[in-house]
PDB file of N, CA, C and O in Angstrom:
ATOM      1  N   MET A   1      20.967 -10.319   8.607  1.00  0.00           N
ATOM      2  CA  MET A   1      19.609  -9.660   8.347  1.00  0.00           C
ATOM      3  C   MET A   1      18.229 -11.007   7.919  1.00  0.00           C
ATOM      4  O   MET A   1      17.901 -12.043   7.340  1.00  0.00           O
ATOM      5  N   ASN A   2      17.904  -9.898   8.769  1.00  0.00           N
ATOM      6  CA  ASN A   2      16.184 -10.586   8.396  1.00  0.00           C
ATOM      7  C   ASN A   2      16.021 -10.234   7.377  1.00  0.00           C
ATOM      8  O   ASN A   2      16.231  -9.121   6.895  1.00  0.00           O
ATOM      9  N   PRO A   3      15.564 -11.284   6.856  1.00  0.00           N
ATOM     10  CA  PRO A   3      14.908 -10.654   4.368  1.00  0.00           C
ATOM     11  C   PRO A   3      13.267 -10.534   5.138  1.00  0.00           C
ATOM     12  O   PRO A   3      12.676 -11.530   5.555  1.00  0.00           O
ATOM     13  N   LEU A   4      12.843  -9.466   5.197  1.00  0.00           N
ATOM     14  CA  LEU A   4      11.905  -8.888   5.615  1.00  0.00           C
ATOM     15  C   LEU A   4      12.816  -7.212   5.766  1.00  0.00           C
ATOM     16  O   LEU A   4      12.557  -6.238   5.060  1.00  0.00           O
ATOM     17  N   ALA A   5      14.245  -7.265   7.233  1.00  0.00           N
ATOM     18  CA  ALA A   5      14.063  -5.923   7.298  1.00  0.00           C
ATOM     19  C   ALA A   5      14.946  -6.561   5.394  1.00  0.00           C
ATOM     20  O   ALA A   5      14.058  -7.169   4.796  1.00  0.00           O
ATOM     21  N   LYS A   6      15.528  -6.547   5.014  1.00  0.00           N
ATOM     22  CA  LYS A   6      16.402  -6.313   3.599  1.00  0.00           C
ATOM     23  C   LYS A   6      15.681  -5.388   2.279  1.00  0.00           C
ATOM     24  O   LYS A   6      16.091  -4.462   1.580  1.00  0.00           O
ATOM     25  N   GLU A   7      13.868  -6.492   2.382  1.00  0.00           N
ATOM     26  CA  GLU A   7      13.271  -5.571   1.372  1.00  0.00           C
ATOM     27  C   GLU A   7      12.449  -4.876   1.832  1.00  0.00           C
ATOM     28  O   GLU A   7      11.521  -4.489   1.122  1.00  0.00           O
ATOM     29  N   LEU A   8      12.587  -4.371   3.679  1.00  0.00           N
ATOM     30  CA  LEU A   8      12.208  -3.034   3.578  1.00  0.00           C
ATOM     31  C   LEU A   8      13.098  -2.191   3.437  1.00  0.00           C
ATOM     32  O   LEU A   8      12.796  -0.999   3.386  1.00  0.00           O
ATOM     33  N   ASN A   9      13.986  -2.477   3.372  1.00  0.00           N
ATOM     34  CA  ASN A   9      15.784  -0.980   3.680  1.00  0.00           C
ATOM     35  C   ASN A   9      16.085  -1.135   2.273  1.00  0.00           C
ATOM     36  O   ASN A   9      17.176  -0.614   2.041  1.00  0.00           O
ATOM     37  N   ASP A  10      15.357  -1.835   0.848  1.00  0.00           N
ATOM     38  CA  ASP A  10      15.685  -2.014  -0.113  1.00  0.00           C
ATOM     39  C   ASP A  10      13.905  -0.762  -0.644  1.00  0.00           C
ATOM     40  O   ASP A  10      13.943   0.341  -1.188  1.00  0.00           O
ATOM     41  N   LEU A  11      13.008  -1.327  -0.324  1.00  0.00           N
ATOM     42  CA  LEU A  11      12.366  -0.740  -0.471  1.00  0.00           C
ATOM     43  C   LEU A  11      12.295   1.602   0.281  1.00  0.00           C
ATOM     44  O   LEU A  11      11.557   2.535  -0.038  1.00  0.00           O
ATOM     45  N   ILE A  12      12.721   1.560   0.638  1.00  0.00           N
ATOM     46  CA  ILE A  12      12.992   3.052   1.526  1.00  0.00           C
ATOM     47  C   ILE A  12      14.916   3.297   0.480  1.00  0.00           C
ATOM     48  O   ILE A  12      15.327   4.450   0.348  1.00  0.00           O
ATOM     49  N   ALA A  13      15.764   2.116  -0.089  1.00  0.00           N
ATOM     50  CA  ALA A  13      15.488   2.938  -0.435  1.00  0.00           C
ATOM     51  C   ALA A  13      15.963   3.251  -2.139  1.00  0.00           C
ATOM     52  O   ALA A  13      16.858   3.842  -2.744  1.00  0.00           O
ATOM     53  N   GLN A  14      14.836   2.507  -2.411  1.00  0.00           N
ATOM     54  CA  GLN A  14      14.225   3.356  -3.886  1.00  0.00           C
ATOM     55  C   GLN A  14      13.925   4.361  -3.873  1.00  0.00           C
ATOM     56  O   GLN A  14      14.128   5.057  -4.868  1.00  0.00           O
ATOM     57  N   HIS A  15      13.096   5.061  -2.344  1.00  0.00           N
ATOM     58  CA  HIS A  15      12.243   6.283  -2.732  1.00  0.00           C
ATOM     59  C   HIS A  15      13.362   7.150  -1.782  1.00  0.00           C
ATOM     60  O   HIS A  15      13.577   8.357  -1.888  1.00  0.00           O
ATOM     61  N   ASN A  16      13.835   6.475  -1.093  1.00  0.00           N
ATOM     62  CA  ASN A  16      14.402   8.278  -0.301  1.00  0.00           C
ATOM     63  C   ASN A  16      16.048   7.334  -0.341  1.00  0.00           C
ATOM     64  O   ASN A  16      15.605   6.214  -0.087  1.00  0.00           O
ATOM     65  N   PRO A  17      17.390   7.159  -0.480  1.00  0.00           N
ATOM     66  CA  PRO A  17      18.095   6.225  -0.703  1.00  0.00           C
ATOM     67  C   PRO A  17      19.011   7.240   0.423  1.00  0.00           C
ATOM     68  O   PRO A  17      20.189   7.017   0.702  1.00  0.00           O
ATOM     69  N   HIS A  18      18.119   8.491   1.040  1.00  0.00           N
ATOM     70  CA  HIS A  18      19.243   8.293   1.831  1.00  0.00           C
ATOM     71  C   HIS A  18      18.794   8.932   3.680  1.00  0.00           C
ATOM     72  O   HIS A  18      19.371   9.500   4.607  1.00  0.00           O
ATOM     73  N   VAL A  19      16.961   8.190   3.262  1.00  0.00           N
ATOM     74  CA  VAL A  19      17.074   8.031   4.698  1.00  0.00           C
ATOM     75  C   VAL A  19      17.884   6.846   4.615  1.00  0.00           C
ATOM     76  O   VAL A  19      18.825   7.470   5.105  1.00  0.00           O
ATOM     77  N   VAL A  20      18.312   5.838   4.459  1.00  0.00           N
ATOM     78  CA  VAL A  20      18.825   4.600   4.625  1.00  0.00           C
ATOM     79  C   VAL A  20      20.008   4.511   5.234  1.00  0.00           C
ATOM     80  O   VAL A  20      20.292   3.640   6.057  1.00  0.00           O
ATOM     81  N   GLU A  21      21.002   5.718   4.724  1.00  0.00           N
ATOM     82  CA  GLU A  21      22.354   6.115   5.055  1.00  0.00           C
ATOM     83  C   GLU A  21      21.643   6.104   6.721  1.00  0.00           C
ATOM     84  O   GLU A  21      21.514   5.441   7.750  1.00  0.00           O
ATOM     85  N   MET A  22      21.441   6.915   6.293  1.00  0.00           N
ATOM     86  CA  MET A  22      20.894   7.803   7.921  1.00  0.00           C
ATOM     87  C   MET A  22      20.719   6.305   8.829  1.00  0.00           C
ATOM     88  O   MET A  22      21.607   5.599   9.307  1.00  0.00           O
ATOM     89  N   LEU A  23      20.033   6.225   8.843  1.00  0.00           N
ATOM     90  CA  LEU A  23      20.143   4.486   9.586  1.00  0.00           C
ATOM     91  C   LEU A  23      21.042   4.354  10.463  1.00  0.00           C
ATOM     92  O   LEU A  23      22.116   4.935  10.304  1.00  0.00           O
ATOM     93  N   SER A  24      20.767   3.428  11.771  1.00  0.00           N
ATOM     94  CA  SER A  24      21.969   2.890  12.119  1.00  0.00           C
ATOM     95  C   SER A  24      21.824   2.462  12.143  1.00  0.00           C
ATOM     96  O   SER A  24      20.598   2.389  12.218  1.00  0.00           O
ATOM     97  N   ASP A  25      22.937   0.448  12.146  1.00  0.00           N
ATOM     98  CA  ASP A  25      23.020  -0.918  11.728  1.00  0.00           C
ATOM     99  C   ASP A  25      21.869  -1.225  12.525  1.00  0.00           C
ATOM    100  O   ASP A  25      20.949  -1.530  11.765  1.00  0.00           O
ATOM    101  N   LEU A  26      21.619  -1.262  13.391  1.00  0.00           N
ATOM    102  CA  LEU A  26      19.865  -1.749  14.026  1.00  0.00           C
ATOM    103  C   LEU A  26      18.811  -0.254  13.473  1.00  0.00           C
ATOM    104  O   LEU A  26      17.602  -0.473  13.540  1.00  0.00           O
ATOM    105  N   GLY A  27      19.040   0.532  13.191  1.00  0.00           N
ATOM    106  CA  GLY A  27      17.804   0.691  12.986  1.00  0.00           C
ATOM    107  C   GLY A  27      17.900   0.037  11.261  1.00  0.00           C
ATOM    108  O   GLY A  27      18.048   1.174  10.814  1.00  0.00           O
ATOM    109  N   LYS A  28      17.929  -0.747  10.123  1.00  0.00           N
ATOM    110  CA  LYS A  28      18.362  -1.202   9.636  1.00  0.00           C
ATOM    111  C   LYS A  28      17.467  -2.373   9.772  1.00  0.00           C
ATOM    112  O   LYS A  28      16.512  -2.758   9.098  1.00  0.00           O
ATOM    113  N   ASN A  29      17.907  -2.720  10.576  1.00  0.00           N
ATOM    114  CA  ASN A  29      17.987  -4.140  11.028  1.00  0.00           C
ATOM    115  C   ASN A  29      16.531  -4.860  11.889  1.00  0.00           C
ATOM    116  O   ASN A  29      16.419  -6.073  12.070  1.00  0.00           O
ATOM    117  N   ILE A  30      15.655  -3.985  12.275  1.00  0.00           N
ATOM    118  CA  ILE A  30      14.464  -3.816  13.248  1.00  0.00           C
ATOM    119  C   ILE A  30      12.693  -4.008  11.553  1.00  0.00           C
ATOM    120  O   ILE A  30      13.199  -4.217  10.451  1.00  0.00           O
ATOM    121  N   PHE A  31      11.790  -3.966  11.529  1.00  0.00           N
ATOM    122  CA  PHE A  31      11.085  -4.417  11.147  1.00  0.00           C
ATOM    123  C   PHE A  31      10.204  -5.235  12.368  1.00  0.00           C
ATOM    124  O   PHE A  31      10.536  -5.769  13.427  1.00  0.00           O
ATOM    125  N   PHE A  32       8.547  -4.994  11.454  1.00  0.00           N
ATOM    126  CA  PHE A  32       7.974  -5.853  12.298  1.00  0.00           C
ATOM    127  C   PHE A  32       7.294  -7.567  11.541  1.00  0.00           C
ATOM    128  O   PHE A  32       7.618  -7.566  10.354  1.00  0.00           O
ATOM    129  N   PRO A  33       6.804  -8.396  11.763  1.00  0.00           N
ATOM    130  CA  PRO A  33       7.528  -8.802  11.165  1.00  0.00           C
ATOM    131  C   PRO A  33       5.675  -9.406  10.892  1.00  0.00           C
ATOM    132  O   PRO A  33       4.820  -9.331  11.774  1.00  0.00           O
ATOM    133  N   LYS A  34       5.357 -10.129   9.084  1.00  0.00           N
ATOM    134  CA  LYS A  34       4.451  -9.710   8.371  1.00  0.00           C
ATOM    135  C   LYS A  34       3.546 -10.767   9.355  1.00  0.00           C
ATOM    136  O   LYS A  34       3.777 -11.846   9.901  1.00  0.00           O
ATOM    137  N   GLY A  35       2.300  -9.776   9.261  1.00  0.00           N
ATOM    138  CA  GLY A  35       0.749 -10.347  10.702  1.00  0.00           C
ATOM    139  C   GLY A  35       0.824  -9.678  11.143  1.00  0.00           C
ATOM    140  O   GLY A  35      -0.196  -9.019  10.944  1.00  0.00           O
ATOM    141  N   ILE A  36       1.670  -9.015  12.027  1.00  0.00           N
ATOM    142  CA  ILE A  36       1.659  -8.282  13.139  1.00  0.00           C
ATOM    143  C   ILE A  36       0.689  -7.352  13.703  1.00  0.00           C
ATOM    144  O   ILE A  36       0.290  -7.303  14.866  1.00  0.00           O
ATOM    145  N   LEU A  37       0.181  -6.201  12.140  1.00  0.00           N
ATOM    146  CA  LEU A  37      -0.564  -5.567  12.377  1.00  0.00           C
ATOM    147  C   LEU A  37      -1.517  -5.556  12.429  1.00  0.00           C
ATOM    148  O   LEU A  37      -2.275  -4.984  13.212  1.00  0.00           O
ATOM    149  N   THR A  38      -1.861  -6.822  10.778  1.00  0.00           N
ATOM    150  CA  THR A  38      -2.980  -7.530  10.676  1.00  0.00           C
ATOM    151  C   THR A  38      -3.661  -7.299  12.479  1.00  0.00           C
ATOM    152  O   THR A  38      -4.115  -6.286  13.011  1.00  0.00           O
ATOM    153  N   GLN A  39      -3.428  -9.033  13.152  1.00  0.00           N
ATOM    154  CA  GLN A  39      -3.001  -9.402  14.614  1.00  0.00           C
ATOM    155  C   GLN A  39      -3.346  -8.228  15.474  1.00  0.00           C
ATOM    156  O   GLN A  39      -4.008  -8.302  16.510  1.00  0.00           O
ATOM    157  N   SER A  40      -2.974  -7.424  15.092  1.00  0.00           N
ATOM    158  CA  SER A  40      -3.316  -6.118  16.415  1.00  0.00           C
ATOM    159  C   SER A  40      -4.737  -6.172  16.214  1.00  0.00           C
ATOM    160  O   SER A  40      -5.715  -6.506  16.882  1.00  0.00           O
ATOM    161  N   ALA A  41      -4.466  -5.635  14.830  1.00  0.00           N
ATOM    162  CA  ALA A  41      -6.027  -4.947  14.213  1.00  0.00           C
ATOM    163  C   ALA A  41      -7.526  -6.023  14.125  1.00  0.00           C
ATOM    164  O   ALA A  41      -8.655  -5.867  13.660  1.00  0.00           O
ATOM    165  N   GLU A  42      -7.027  -6.807  14.625  1.00  0.00           N
ATOM    166  CA  GLU A  42      -8.056  -8.023  14.619  1.00  0.00           C
ATOM    167  C   GLU A  42      -8.141  -7.995  16.099  1.00  0.00           C
ATOM    168  O   GLU A  42      -9.083  -8.183  16.870  1.00  0.00           O
ATOM    169  N   ALA A  43      -7.009  -7.734  16.260  1.00  0.00           N
ATOM    170  CA  ALA A  43      -8.161  -8.352  18.261  1.00  0.00           C
ATOM    171  C   ALA A  43      -8.339  -6.412  19.058  1.00  0.00           C
ATOM    172  O   ALA A  43      -8.804  -5.920  20.086  1.00  0.00           O
ATOM    173  N   LYS A  44      -7.952  -6.137  18.360  1.00  0.00           N
ATOM    174  CA  LYS A  44      -8.193  -4.468  18.778  1.00  0.00           C
ATOM    175  C   LYS A  44     -10.250  -4.375  18.557  1.00  0.00           C
ATOM    176  O   LYS A  44     -11.074  -3.654  19.121  1.00  0.00           O
ATOM    177  N   ASP A  45     -10.447  -5.697  17.265  1.00  0.00           N
ATOM    178  CA  ASP A  45     -12.035  -5.242  16.239  1.00  0.00           C
ATOM    179  C   ASP A  45     -12.689  -6.182  17.614  1.00  0.00           C
ATOM    180  O   ASP A  45     -13.308  -5.597  18.502  1.00  0.00           O
ATOM    181  N   LYS A  46     -12.417  -8.002  17.662  1.00  0.00           N
ATOM    182  CA  LYS A  46     -12.791  -8.078  18.503  1.00  0.00           C
ATOM    183  C   LYS A  46     -12.557  -8.570  20.039  1.00  0.00           C
ATOM    184  O   LYS A  46     -13.476  -9.058  20.697  1.00  0.00           O
ATOM    185  N   ALA A  47     -11.060  -8.373  20.616  1.00  0.00           N
ATOM    186  CA  ALA A  47     -10.820  -8.658  22.136  1.00  0.00           C
ATOM    187  C   ALA A  47     -11.004  -7.218  22.762  1.00  0.00           C
ATOM    188  O   ALA A  47     -10.507  -6.104  22.926  1.00  0.00           O
ATOM    189  N   HIS A  48     -12.401  -8.300  23.061  1.00  0.00           N
ATOM    190  CA  HIS A  48     -13.017  -6.616  24.062  1.00  0.00           C
ATOM    191  C   HIS A  48     -12.558  -6.667  25.156  1.00  0.00           C
ATOM    192  O   HIS A  48     -12.551  -5.563  25.700  1.00  0.00           O
ATOM    193  N   LYS A  49     -12.083  -7.623  25.860  1.00  0.00           N
ATOM    194  CA  LYS A  49     -11.819  -7.778  27.194  1.00  0.00           C
ATOM    195  C   LYS A  49     -10.131  -8.256  27.759  1.00  0.00           C
ATOM    196  O   LYS A  49      -9.758  -8.260  28.932  1.00  0.00           O
ATOM    197  N   TYR A  50      -9.379  -8.601  26.648  1.00  0.00           N
ATOM    198  CA  TYR A  50      -7.776  -8.102  27.151  1.00  0.00           C
ATOM    199  C   TYR A  50      -7.283  -8.236  25.730  1.00  0.00           C
ATOM    200  O   TYR A  50      -7.413  -9.336  25.193  1.00  0.00           O
ATOM    201  N   ASN A  51      -6.749  -7.275  25.081  1.00  0.00           N
ATOM    202  CA  ASN A  51      -6.196  -7.566  24.073  1.00  0.00           C
ATOM    203  C   ASN A  51      -4.066  -7.820  24.275  1.00  0.00           C
ATOM    204  O   ASN A  51      -3.518  -6.768  23.948  1.00  0.00           O
ATOM    205  N   ALA A  52      -3.354  -8.578  24.570  1.00  0.00           N
ATOM    206  CA  ALA A  52      -2.226  -8.432  24.471  1.00  0.00           C
ATOM    207  C   ALA A  52      -1.404  -9.055  23.342  1.00  0.00           C
ATOM    208  O   ALA A  52      -0.539  -9.908  23.542  1.00  0.00           O
ATOM    209  N   THR A  53      -1.684  -8.643  22.330  1.00  0.00           N
ATOM    210  CA  THR A  53      -0.573  -8.041  21.560  1.00  0.00           C
ATOM    211  C   THR A  53       0.455  -7.066  20.825  1.00  0.00           C
ATOM    212  O   THR A  53       1.059  -6.930  19.761  1.00  0.00           O
ATOM    213  N   ILE A  54       0.188  -6.236  22.582  1.00  0.00           N
ATOM    214  CA  ILE A  54       0.950  -5.501  21.715  1.00  0.00           C
ATOM    215  C   ILE A  54       2.601  -4.478  22.695  1.00  0.00           C
ATOM    216  O   ILE A  54       3.187  -3.426  22.953  1.00  0.00           O
ATOM    217  N   GLY A  55       2.456  -6.577  22.871  1.00  0.00           N
ATOM    218  CA  GLY A  55       4.174  -6.842  24.381  1.00  0.00           C
ATOM    219  C   GLY A  55       3.751  -6.660  26.123  1.00  0.00           C
ATOM    220  O   GLY A  55       4.193  -7.093  27.187  1.00  0.00           O
ATOM    221  N   ILE A  56       2.267  -5.458  25.538  1.00  0.00           N
ATOM    222  CA  ILE A  56       1.378  -5.655  26.812  1.00  0.00           C
ATOM    223  C   ILE A  56       0.719  -6.305  26.839  1.00  0.00           C
ATOM    224  O   ILE A  56       0.731  -6.946  25.788  1.00  0.00           O
ATOM    225  N   ALA A  57      -0.445  -6.820  27.907  1.00  0.00           N
ATOM    226  CA  ALA A  57      -1.311  -7.158  28.005  1.00  0.00           C
ATOM    227  C   ALA A  57      -1.829  -5.173  28.362  1.00  0.00           C
ATOM    228  O   ALA A  57      -1.296  -4.154  28.800  1.00  0.00           O
ATOM    229  N   THR A  58      -3.005  -5.570  27.884  1.00  0.00           N
ATOM    230  CA  THR A  58      -3.883  -4.619  28.861  1.00  0.00           C
ATOM    231  C   THR A  58      -5.503  -4.790  28.680  1.00  0.00           C
ATOM    232  O   THR A  58      -6.093  -5.593  27.957  1.00  0.00           O
ATOM    233  N   GLU A  59      -6.136  -3.622  29.709  1.00  0.00           N
ATOM    234  CA  GLU A  59      -7.320  -3.816  30.790  1.00  0.00           C
ATOM    235  C   GLU A  59      -8.214  -2.990  30.125  1.00  0.00           C
ATOM    236  O   GLU A  59      -7.963  -3.234  28.945  1.00  0.00           O
ATOM    237  N   ASN A  60      -9.327  -1.953  30.154  1.00  0.00           N
ATOM    238  CA  ASN A  60      -9.989  -1.457  29.854  1.00  0.00           C
ATOM    239  C   ASN A  60      -8.316   0.195  29.282  1.00  0.00           C
ATOM    240  O   ASN A  60      -7.740   1.196  29.709  1.00  0.00           O
ATOM    241  N   GLY A  61      -8.416  -0.705  28.154  1.00  0.00           N
ATOM    242  CA  GLY A  61      -7.466   0.857  27.825  1.00  0.00           C
ATOM    243  C   GLY A  61      -6.559   1.123  28.430  1.00  0.00           C
ATOM    244  O   GLY A  61      -6.032   2.071  27.849  1.00  0.00           O
ATOM    245  N   GLY A  62      -5.903   0.819  29.451  1.00  0.00           N
ATOM    246  CA  GLY A  62      -5.078   0.854  30.751  1.00  0.00           C
ATOM    247  C   GLY A  62      -4.321  -0.898  30.444  1.00  0.00           C
ATOM    248  O   GLY A  62      -4.655  -1.844  29.731  1.00  0.00           O
ATOM    249  N   PRO A  63      -3.252  -0.664  31.348  1.00  0.00           N
ATOM    250  CA  PRO A  63      -2.718  -1.799  30.578  1.00  0.00           C
ATOM    251  C   PRO A  63      -2.422  -2.402  32.127  1.00  0.00           C
ATOM    252  O   PRO A  63      -2.493  -1.805  33.201  1.00  0.00           O
ATOM    253  N   MET A  64      -2.082  -3.733  31.859  1.00  0.00           N
ATOM    254  CA  MET A  64      -2.993  -4.405  33.950  1.00  0.00           C
ATOM    255  C   MET A  64      -1.918  -5.336  34.010  1.00  0.00           C
ATOM    256  O   MET A  64      -1.289  -6.027  33.208  1.00  0.00           O
ATOM    257  N   TYR A  65      -1.922  -5.158  35.008  1.00  0.00           N
ATOM    258  CA  TYR A  65      -1.122  -5.224  37.297  1.00  0.00           C
ATOM    259  C   TYR A  65      -1.618  -5.941  37.436  1.00  0.00           C
ATOM    260  O   TYR A  65      -2.755  -6.311  37.142  1.00  0.00           O
ATOM    261  N   LEU A  66       0.304  -6.808  38.655  1.00  0.00           N
ATOM    262  CA  LEU A  66      -0.925  -6.880  39.673  1.00  0.00           C
ATOM    263  C   LEU A  66      -0.972  -5.876  40.714  1.00  0.00           C
ATOM    264  O   LEU A  66      -0.361  -4.808  40.667  1.00  0.00           O
ATOM    265  N   LYS A  67      -1.645  -6.222  41.555  1.00  0.00           N
ATOM    266  CA  LYS A  67      -1.789  -4.980  42.981  1.00  0.00           C
ATOM    267  C   LYS A  67      -0.248  -5.267  43.907  1.00  0.00           C
ATOM    268  O   LYS A  67      -0.010  -6.441  44.192  1.00  0.00           O
ATOM    269  N   CYS A  68      -0.016  -5.018  44.009  1.00  0.00           N
ATOM    270  CA  CYS A  68       1.082  -5.111  45.361  1.00  0.00           C
ATOM    271  C   CYS A  68       0.458  -5.007  46.410  1.00  0.00           C
ATOM    272  O   CYS A  68       1.051  -5.048  47.488  1.00  0.00           O
TER     273      CYS A  68
END
């Protein structure tokens, strides 16, 4: 398990252990890498033409795509 996921699980367990019990193995292992939210916020502020930080490239508020 990634140390960041472990840290999040421990934090959740500290505040509400029942929530951790309800998580699947996948739910316990997923996490946002440090900096991803900061990068997204910075891109939202500074990337006026293109923003590809959310897993898809966007343009003018919608997904970019190739016209067929």
